[in-house]
C-alpha positions in Angstrom: -37.9 -23.2 2.9 -35.0 -24.0 1.2 -31.4 -22.7 2.8 -29.4 -19.7 0.1 -26.2 -19.9 -0.5 -23.6 -17.8 1.1 -24.1 -14.4 -0.1 -21.6 -13.0 -3.2 -18.9 -10.3 -1.5 -20.3 -6.6 -3.3 -17.8 -6.1 -6.7 -16.6 -2.8 -3.9 -16.3 -5.2 -0.8 -13.7 -7.5 -3.0 -11.9 -4.7 -4.6 -10.9 -3.2 -1.1 -9.8 -6.9 0.2 -7.8 -6.7 -2.9 -6.6 -3.4 -4.1 -3.5 -3.0 -2.1 -2.6 -7.0 -3.5 -3.1 -5.6 -7.0 -1.4 -1.9 -7.1 1.5 -3.7 -5.3 2.1 -5.5 -9.0 4.5 -2.9 -10.5 3.1 -2.4 -13.6 -0.2 -1.8 -12.4 -0.8 2.2 -12.1 -4.6 2.0 -11.0 -7.4 -1.0 -10.0 -10.9 0.5 -10.1 -14.4 -1.1 -11.2 -16.7 -1.1 -14.5 -19.8 -2.9 -15.6 -20.9 -4.7 -19.0 -23.6 -6.6 -20.2 -21.8 -9.6 -18.5 -21.8 -8.1 -15.5 -19.6 -6.4 -13.3 -15.8 -6.8 -12.8 -12.6 -5.4 -11.4 -10.7 -3.3 -13.5 -6.4 -3.2 -13.5 -5.2 0.3 -15.0 -1.3 -0.6 -16.4 1.1 0.7 -17.5 2.3 -1.3 -20.4 1.0 -4.8 -21.0 3.8 -7.5 -20.4 3.7 -10.6 -20.2 5.3 -11.1 -16.9 2.7 -8.7 -15.9 -0.3 -10.4 -17.0 0.9 -13.9 -15.6 0.5 -11.5 -12.0 -2.4 -10.3 -12.8 -5.4 -12.7 -11.8 -8.3 -13.5 -14.5 -11.0 -13.6 -11.6 -10.8 -12.3 -8.5 -14.2 -14.3 -6.1 -15.9 -15.0 -9.2 -15.7 -11.4 -10.9 -13.6 -11.0 -14.4 -10.8 -9.3 -14.3 -10.4 -6.5 -17.3 -6.7 -5.9 -18.0 -6.3 -1.7 -20.0 -2.9 0.1 -21.0 -3.2 3.8 -20.1 0.5 4.4 -19.6 1.5 6.5 -16.8 -0.7 8.5 -14.5 0.6 11.8 -13.2 -0.2 13.1 -9.7 -2.1 16.7 -10.6 
């Protein structure tokens, strides 16, 4: 029987590992998970999309794509 490669970590595990790092970027207001026809991805919510901010957010983390969505600021209820 052939050896299988290393098990890919789940999206939830990867997000949990990078959540604080992403949230520490000035302008990031939230981090979540999503899935579309291309598969699961990490969702990063930002107050405003600027070139400086976009340079700080990776396009991929541990094999998962990263999608950036402008939401504005979130207010706690």
